[in-house]
C-alpha positions as a Markdown table, in Angstrom:
| # | Residue | x | y | z |
|---|---|---|---|---|
| 1 | Met | 137.9 | -14.1 | -117.5 |
| 2 | Gly | 140.3 | -12.0 | -114.8 |
| 3 | Arg | 143.4 | -11.2 | -116.3 |
| 4 | Leu | 145.3 | -13.6 | -113.8 |
| 5 | Gln | 143.4 | -16.3 | -114.8 |
| 6 | Tyr | 144.7 | -18.5 | -117.5 |
| 7 | Trp | 142.7 | -18.4 | -121.0 |
| 8 | Val | 143.7 | -20.4 | -124.2 |
| 9 | Pro | 145.1 | -18.0 | -126.5 |
| 10 | Ile | 143.2 | -17.6 | -129.5 |
| 11 | Leu | 145.5 | -16.0 | -132.3 |
| 12 | Thr | 144.2 | -13.8 | -134.6 |
| 13 | Tyr | 145.7 | -13.1 | -138.2 |
| 14 | His | 144.2 | -10.4 | -141.2 |
| 15 | Arg | 146.0 | -10.5 | -144.3 |
| 16 | Ile | 148.7 | -12.9 | -145.1 |
| 17 | Gly | 150.9 | -11.7 | -147.9 |
| 18 | Glu | 152.6 | -8.9 | -149.5 |
| 19 | Phe | 153.0 | -5.3 | -146.9 |
| 20 | Arg | 151.1 | -2.9 | -148.9 |
| 21 | Gly | 151.4 | 0.4 | -146.8 |
| 22 | Asp | 147.8 | 0.3 | -145.6 |
| 23 | His | 146.0 | 0.1 | -142.4 |
| 24 | Val | 145.6 | -3.8 | -142.4 |
| 25 | Pro | 147.7 | -5.8 | -140.3 |
| 26 | Thr | 150.1 | -7.6 | -142.7 |
| 27 | Val | 152.2 | -10.8 | -142.0 |
| 28 | Ser | 154.6 | -12.0 | -144.8 |
| 29 | Pro | 154.0 | -15.6 | -145.6 |
| 30 | Glu | 157.4 | -16.4 | -144.2 |
| 31 | Ala | 157.1 | -15.3 | -141.2 |
| 32 | Phe | 153.4 | -17.1 | -141.2 |
| 33 | Glu | 155.2 | -20.0 | -142.1 |
| 34 | Gln | 157.7 | -19.5 | -139.0 |
| 35 | Gln | 154.9 | -19.0 | -136.8 |
| 36 | Met | 153.2 | -22.5 | -137.5 |
| 37 | Arg | 156.5 | -24.0 | -137.6 |
| 38 | Trp | 157.4 | -22.9 | -133.9 |
| 39 | Leu | 153.6 | -24.5 | -133.2 |
| 40 | Ala | 154.7 | -27.8 | -134.3 |
| 41 | Arg | 158.3 | -28.0 | -132.9 |
| 42 | Leu | 156.9 | -26.7 | -129.2 |
| 43 | Arg | 154.0 | -29.1 | -129.7 |
| 44 | Val | 151.1 | -26.9 | -129.2 |
| 45 | Arg | 148.0 | -28.3 | -129.8 |
| 46 | Val | 145.9 | -26.6 | -132.6 |
| 47 | Ile | 142.5 | -27.0 | -132.1 |
| 48 | Ser | 138.9 | -25.5 | -133.4 |
| 49 | Leu | 136.5 | -22.5 | -131.7 |
| 50 | Asp | 134.2 | -25.8 | -131.9 |
| 51 | Glu | 136.0 | -28.0 | -129.7 |
| 52 | Leu | 137.1 | -25.0 | -127.5 |
| 53 | Leu | 133.3 | -23.8 | -126.6 |
| 54 | Ala | 132.7 | -27.6 | -126.7 |
| 55 | Arg | 135.3 | -28.0 | -123.6 |
| 56 | Leu | 134.3 | -24.9 | -121.8 |
| 57 | Glu | 130.6 | -25.9 | -121.9 |
| 58 | Gln | 131.7 | -29.8 | -120.3 |
| 59 | Gly | 133.7 | -28.1 | -117.8 |
| 60 | Lys | 136.6 | -29.8 | -119.1 |
| 61 | Pro | 140.3 | -28.0 | -118.6 |
| 62 | Leu | 142.0 | -27.4 | -121.6 |
| 63 | Pro | 145.9 | -28.5 | -121.2 |
| 64 | Arg | 148.2 | -25.8 | -121.0 |
| 65 | Trp | 150.2 | -25.2 | -125.1 |
| 66 | Thr | 146.5 | -25.0 | -126.8 |
| 67 | Thr | 145.5 | -22.4 | -129.0 |
| 68 | Ala | 143.4 | -21.8 | -131.9 |
| 69 | Ile | 143.7 | -19.9 | -135.2 |
| 70 | Thr | 141.7 | -17.0 | -136.7 |
| 71 | Phe | 141.5 | -14.8 | -139.6 |
| 72 | Asp | 139.4 | -11.6 | -140.0 |
| 73 | Asp | 138.3 | -9.9 | -143.0 |
| 74 | Gly | 138.5 | -13.2 | -145.2 |
| 75 | Tyr | 141.6 | -11.5 | -147.1 |
| 76 | Glu | 142.5 | -13.7 | -150.2 |
| 77 | Gly | 146.2 | -14.9 | -148.7 |
| 78 | Cys | 144.1 | -16.8 | -146.5 |
| 79 | His | 143.3 | -19.2 | -149.0 |
| 80 | Ser | 146.2 | -19.0 | -151.5 |
| 81 | Arg | 148.9 | -18.5 | -148.5 |
| 82 | Ala | 148.0 | -19.0 | -145.2 |
| 83 | Trp | 145.7 | -22.5 | -146.0 |
| 84 | Pro | 148.8 | -24.5 | -147.7 |
| 85 | Ile | 150.7 | -23.9 | -144.7 |
| 86 | Leu | 148.2 | -24.8 | -142.4 |
| 87 | Lys | 147.5 | -27.8 | -144.1 |
| 88 | Arg | 151.2 | -29.0 | -144.2 |
| 89 | Phe | 151.7 | -28.7 | -140.2 |
| 90 | Gly | 147.8 | -29.9 | -140.1 |
| 91 | Phe | 146.5 | -27.0 | -138.2 |
| 92 | Cys | 142.6 | -25.8 | -138.2 |
| 93 | Ala | 141.3 | -22.5 | -138.6 |
| 94 | Thr | 138.3 | -20.2 | -138.7 |
| 95 | Val | 138.1 | -17.3 | -141.5 |
| 96 | Phe | 136.1 | -14.9 | -140.6 |
| 97 | Val | 134.4 | -13.4 | -143.4 |
| 98 | Ala | 132.0 | -10.7 | -144.8 |
| 99 | Pro | 129.9 | -12.0 | -147.4 |
| 100 | Asp | 129.7 | -7.7 | -148.7 |
| 101 | Asp | 133.7 | -8.4 | -149.4 |
| 102 | Val | 133.2 | -11.8 | -151.0 |
| 103 | Ser | 134.2 | -12.2 | -154.5 |
| 104 | Thr | 135.4 | -8.7 | -154.8 |
| 105 | Pro | 138.8 | -8.3 | -155.6 |
| 106 | Gly | 141.7 | -8.9 | -152.8 |
| 107 | Phe | 138.9 | -11.1 | -151.0 |
| 108 | Val | 138.3 | -14.6 | -151.2 |
| 109 | Thr | 135.8 | -16.0 | -153.4 |
| 110 | Trp | 132.4 | -18.3 | -152.7 |
| 111 | Glu | 134.7 | -20.9 | -154.3 |
| 112 | Gln | 137.5 | -20.4 | -152.7 |
| 113 | Ala | 135.4 | -20.3 | -149.2 |
| 114 | Lys | 133.3 | -23.6 | -150.2 |
| 115 | Glu | 136.8 | -25.4 | -150.9 |
| 116 | Met | 138.0 | -24.5 | -147.1 |
| 117 | Ala | 134.9 | -25.4 | -145.3 |
| 118 | Ser | 134.6 | -28.4 | -147.2 |
| 119 | Asn | 138.4 | -29.4 | -146.0 |
| 120 | Gly | 138.8 | -28.4 | -141.9 |
| 121 | Ile | 138.5 | -24.8 | -142.1 |
| 122 | Ala | 135.3 | -23.4 | -140.6 |
| 123 | Ile | 133.6 | -20.4 | -142.0 |
| 124 | Gly | 132.4 | -17.6 | -139.3 |
| 125 | Ser | 130.9 | -14.2 | -140.2 |
| 126 | His | 132.4 | -10.8 | -139.5 |
| 127 | Thr | 129.1 | -9.0 | -140.2 |
| 128 | Thr | 127.8 | -8.6 | -143.8 |
| 129 | Ser | 130.0 | -4.9 | -144.2 |
| 130 | Gln | 132.2 | -5.1 | -141.5 |
| 131 | Ala | 130.4 | -2.4 | -140.1 |
| 132 | Tyr | 132.0 | -1.0 | -136.7 |
| 133 | Leu | 129.0 | -1.7 | -135.0 |
| 134 | Pro | 129.1 | 0.2 | -131.8 |
| 135 | Leu | 128.5 | 3.3 | -134.3 |
| 136 | Thr | 125.9 | 1.4 | -136.4 |
| 137 | Arg | 122.3 | 2.4 | -136.5 |
| 138 | Gln | 120.3 | 0.3 | -134.3 |
| 139 | Glu | 117.7 | -0.7 | -137.1 |
| 140 | Gln | 121.0 | -1.6 | -138.9 |
| 141 | Leu | 122.2 | -4.5 | -136.7 |
| 142 | Pro | 120.1 | -7.1 | -137.3 |
| 143 | His | 121.2 | -7.2 | -141.3 |
| 144 | Glu | 124.6 | -6.7 | -139.9 |
| 145 | Ile | 124.3 | -9.8 | -137.4 |
| 146 | Ile | 121.5 | -12.1 | -138.8 |
| 147 | Gly | 122.2 | -11.4 | -142.3 |
| 148 | Ser | 125.3 | -12.1 | -143.1 |
| 149 | Lys | 124.8 | -15.5 | -141.0 |
| 150 | Gln | 122.2 | -16.3 | -143.3 |
| 151 | Ala | 124.3 | -15.0 | -146.4 |
| 152 | Ile | 127.1 | -17.3 | -145.7 |
| 153 | Glu | 124.8 | -20.8 | -144.8 |
| 154 | Ala | 123.1 | -19.7 | -147.6 |
| 155 | Gln | 126.3 | -20.3 | -149.8 |
| 156 | Leu | 128.3 | -22.3 | -147.8 |
| 157 | Gly | 125.1 | -24.8 | -147.0 |
| 158 | Gln | 126.5 | -25.1 | -143.7 |
| 159 | Pro | 126.0 | -23.7 | -140.1 |
| 160 | Val | 127.4 | -20.3 | -138.9 |
| 161 | Arg | 127.9 | -20.6 | -135.3 |
| 162 | His | 131.0 | -18.0 | -134.8 |
| 163 | Ile | 130.8 | -14.3 | -135.2 |
| 164 | Ser | 134.1 | -11.4 | -135.2 |
| 165 | Tyr | 133.2 | -8.1 | -134.4 |
| 166 | Pro | 135.0 | -5.6 | -137.0 |
| 167 | Ile | 137.7 | -4.0 | -135.6 |
| 168 | Gly | 137.0 | -6.0 | -131.7 |
| 169 | Gly | 133.7 | -3.7 | -131.3 |
| 170 | Phe | 130.5 | -4.5 | -129.5 |
| 171 | Thr | 128.0 | -3.9 | -127.0 |
| 172 | Pro | 125.5 | -5.3 | -124.7 |
| 173 | Glu | 123.1 | -4.7 | -127.7 |
| 174 | Val | 125.2 | -6.5 | -130.1 |
| 175 | Thr | 126.2 | -9.3 | -127.8 |
| 176 | Ala | 122.5 | -10.0 | -127.7 |
| 177 | Leu | 121.5 | -9.8 | -130.9 |
| 178 | Ala | 124.1 | -12.5 | -131.8 |
| 179 | Arg | 123.2 | -14.8 | -129.1 |
| 180 | Glu | 119.4 | -14.5 | -130.2 |
| 181 | Ala | 120.7 | -14.6 | -133.9 |
| 182 | Gly | 121.6 | -18.2 | -133.0 |
| 183 | Tyr | 125.6 | -17.9 | -133.0 |
| 184 | Glu | 127.5 | -19.8 | -130.5 |
| 185 | Ala | 130.2 | -17.1 | -129.5 |
| 186 | Gly | 131.5 | -13.3 | -130.4 |
| 187 | Tyr | 135.1 | -12.9 | -130.8 |
| 188 | Thr | 136.7 | -9.9 | -130.1 |
| 189 | Thr | 140.2 | -8.2 | -129.5 |
| 190 | Asn | 141.6 | -6.6 | -126.7 |
| 191 | Arg | 138.2 | -5.3 | -125.5 |
| 192 | Ala | 136.5 | -5.8 | -122.3 |
| 193 | Leu | 134.1 | -5.0 | -119.8 |
| 194 | Pro | 135.3 | -4.0 | -116.8 |
| 195 | Gly | 135.1 | -6.7 | -114.0 |
| 196 | Arg | 132.7 | -9.0 | -116.0 |
| 197 | Ala | 133.7 | -12.8 | -115.9 |
| 198 | Phe | 133.9 | -15.3 | -119.1 |
| 199 | Asp | 131.3 | -13.8 | -121.8 |
| 200 | Arg | 131.2 | -16.2 | -124.8 |
| 201 | Tyr | 129.9 | -13.9 | -126.6 |
| 202 | Ala | 132.8 | -11.4 | -125.8 |
| 203 | Ile | 135.8 | -13.8 | -126.9 |
| 204 | Arg | 139.2 | -11.9 | -126.2 |
| 205 | Arg | 141.8 | -12.8 | -129.1 |
| 206 | Ile | 145.4 | -11.9 | -129.8 |
| 207 | Lys | 146.3 | -10.2 | -133.0 |
| 208 | Met | 149.2 | -11.9 | -134.2 |
| 209 | Thr | 152.5 | -9.7 | -136.2 |
| 210 | Glu | 155.5 | -10.2 | -138.4 |
| 211 | Arg | 157.5 | -10.1 | -135.2 |
| 212 | Asp | 156.0 | -13.0 | -133.9 |
| 213 | Ala | 158.5 | -15.1 | -135.7 |
| 214 | Asn | 160.4 | -14.3 | -132.9 |
| 215 | Pro | 159.9 | -17.7 | -130.7 |
| 216 | Ile | 160.2 | -15.0 | -127.1 |
| 217 | Ala | 157.4 | -12.9 | -128.8 |
| 218 | Leu | 155.5 | -15.9 | -129.6 |
| 219 | Leu | 156.3 | -18.0 | -126.5 |
| 220 | Ala | 154.1 | -14.7 | -124.5 |
| 221 | Lys | 151.3 | -14.8 | -126.5 |
| 222 | Leu | 151.2 | -18.5 | -126.1 |
| 223 | Ser | 151.2 | -18.0 | -122.3 |
| 224 | Gly | 147.7 | -18.0 | -122.1 |
| 225 | Tyr | 148.4 | -15.0 | -119.7 |
| 226 | Tyr | 148.9 | -12.3 | -122.2 |
| 227 | Asp | 146.7 | -10.1 | -120.8 |
| 228 | Leu | 148.9 | -9.3 | -118.1 |
| 229 | Phe | 150.8 | -7.4 | -121.3 |
| 230 | Arg | 148.4 | -5.4 | -123.1 |
| 231 | Gln | 146.1 | -2.5 | -122.2 |
| 232 | Leu | 142.3 | -4.1 | -122.2 |
| 233 | Asp | 139.8 | -1.6 | -123.8 |
| 234 | Glu | 136.4 | -1.2 | -123.1 |
| 235 | Pro | 134.0 | -2.5 | -125.5 |
| 236 | Ser | 133.0 | 0.3 | -127.7 |
């Protein structure tokens, strides 16, 4: 997907909650609710990643003012803060979790993940340990990519179709392994292979911040042409 080509924006959040002065991108519950309110006011259609991929597979164009919502890392605020707001507006989403973090302080528990998975929130993999895959040893990659899928499926009793690469990092070996593992798609951030056509195992997403409660900033990210406004980095 070229930079001049329209692409359905996939919005990416991390922690929904209080700011803690650490490295984690954080959006306050108030700003998150305002962003969701703007989506509703603008009549933006929020679809699942499964629907997005199905439409692409069928060659059906997706209308403008369509988006998908994702959360990386699986912070506890996905369940306690974001999910009630999403339910209020009738929006679906995907939460990417790392099995090593689930049920540890600050992250969702398996029971919370099961509850969301049974009520319209898809659960995807964020690798087993949130490893930065381009620097992960070759022999460890199957554990991070395949093992995480197996662990989540064993806990939830549902197939895991999507994987999000921590910090957006991936390599050709990583995408090949994701395909081999049975994922239907893999997601990065602003990383892309130069000149590469659309690759369902390297789908770009847009990081959301507190400032996106401003409707002008939000409209830019919803435009479908946000790649024109940001630098696209190499995959690794």
